[in-house]
C-alpha positions, 0 to 999 in steps of 0.5 A, a space after each residue: 500499499 505504501 509503495 503504491 502511494 509512493 508511486 502515486 506521488 512520483 506520477 504526480 510530481 512528473 505530472 506537475 513537472 511536465 505541465 510546468 514545463 509545457 505551460 512555460 514553453 506555450 506562453 514563451 512561444 506565443 509571446 515570441 510569435 506575437 512580439 517578432 511577427 512582422 519584425 525583421 530578424 534580430 530586432 528587440 534583442 538585448 543591447 550589452 551597452 554599458 548602460 544596459 549592464 548597470 540596469 542589469 546589475 540593479 536587477 541582480 541587486 534586487 534579488 541580492 536584497 530579497 535573499 539578505 531580507 529573508 535571511 535576516 528574518 530567520 537570523 533575528 527569529 533565532 535570536 529572539 527564540 533563544 536558538 542557536 544563530 546560524 547564518 548558513 542555516 538561516 540562508 539555506 532555509 530562506 533560499 530553499 523555501 523559495 526553491 520549493 515555492 517556485 517548483 510546487 502548485 500554489 507555492 505549497 511546498 515552501 513552508 513545510 520544507 522549511 519546518 523540516 530542513 530547520 528541524 534537521 539542522 537542530 532547531 526544536 519543532 516548535 522554534 522550526 514551526 514558529 520561525 516558518 509560519 511568522 515569516 509566512 505570514 509576515 511576508 503576506 502581510 507585507 504584500 497586503 500592505 504595499 498592494 493596499 497602498 498602490 490600489 489606493 494612490 495609483 489606480 491607472 493600469 493599462 488593462 482593467 481586467 488586470 486591475 479588477 482581477 488584481 482586487 479579487 486576487 488580493 482579496 483571497 491572498 489576505 484570507 489567511 492573515 485575516 482568518 489568523 487575526 480574527 481566530 485570535 479574537 473571536 476563535 469559536 465564531 471563526 470555527 463556526 463560520 469555516 464549518 458552515 462554509 465547508 458544510 455548504 461546499 459539501 452540499 454544492 459538491 465542491 468538497 467531498 468529505 466536508 467532515 474531514 476538510 473541517 478537521 484539516 482546516 481547523 488543525 492547520 489554523 490551530 497550528 498556525 495560531 500557536 506558531 505565530 503567537 510565539 513570535 507575536 508576543 515580541 512586538 518589536 520583532 514582529 515589527 522587524 519581520 514586517 519591514 523586512 518583508 516589505 523590503 523583500 516585496 519592494 525589491 521583487 517589485 522593482 525588478 521590471 523597471 530595472 529590466 525595462 530601463 535596460 532596453 532603453 524603455 522611457 518608463 516611470 518607476 512609479 507606474 511600472 512598480 504599481 503595475 507589477 503589484 497588480 500583476 502579482 495580485 492578479 496571478 496569485 490565484 493561479 495555482 501552477 508552480 511559480 504561477 507559470 504561464 500566467 506571470 509571463 503572460 500578464 507581464 507581457 500584456 501589460 508592458 506591451 500595452 505600453 509600446 516599449 520595445 523589447 518586452 519579450 526579452 524583458 520578460 524572459 530576464 525579468 522571470 530569470 531573476 524572480 523566479 528561475 534564479 531561485 530554482 538555480 540557487 536551490 540547486 547549487 545549495 543542494 550540490 554543495 551540500 552533497 559535495 561537502 557530505 551533508 546531504 540535507 542534514 546540516 551541522 550543529 555548529 555555530 556558523 
């Protein structure tokens, strides 16, 4: 029975991997045809001038800021919880968490892996869960605050469909933080609402086993709340985590501006930054690994509407830095650990 389940799990992984690759190929091919049809061969490609390399370096700097911000979050939480402070463990947890976010549907693999990874590095189950859930919740809260500010201050985006879908996407994205906040003040009321909603979904044949689904949701909510409350008691720490999450999101959403400037596009930072926020709020509804397909398509639709040259190449470079770079970094970490004989177990010494 166990062998059959493992085989079924491997088949699902292979299926998701194949789907992920096919979606990326299809979207990239479609945007390439749309970009280059009717244009002379070689037009619109990247120009490696000194100025272009400067903007490319700025894009790389954004990636470095993102990794530093996420690593610093774990270092601060390790110190706050009285655990061993290890830069290597913090960096690998941050980077490999993003790696699994990029290769699993809806980014669902990052947090479970980080908890296991921290535990293998000698951290207690409680500390591993508290750090991972706190990092996850503050990252969500950071994006929600950033998106709300942009939605209020900057409502002009080229496509209305993107704008309205972004509003709905942010609403769903806010579900877990809002549930946790409400659960802290009204646990019984929240449980009754969730149970009623799942029963309704069961009657509508959306959920097959309402009782099991209710038990799973309640269990996760209790676990999230217990883990998050450990860090939430330290208000100064919580504020630091939120600021670092805002820095991470700001760096991520600044990448498209630098990439477009690399191609000499006459773009305004605030407008590009706002459009990127709308894109991320829109594609969070897509369950593919790393929002594959939707991210490339939404980026191309929004920025091609501006009439900028080289949008296709800009899209590829943007996705390389904001998505594929984490997959590459994760693979390098696994390779280094394998060569060093770590095999994912990590050490226990201070680093």
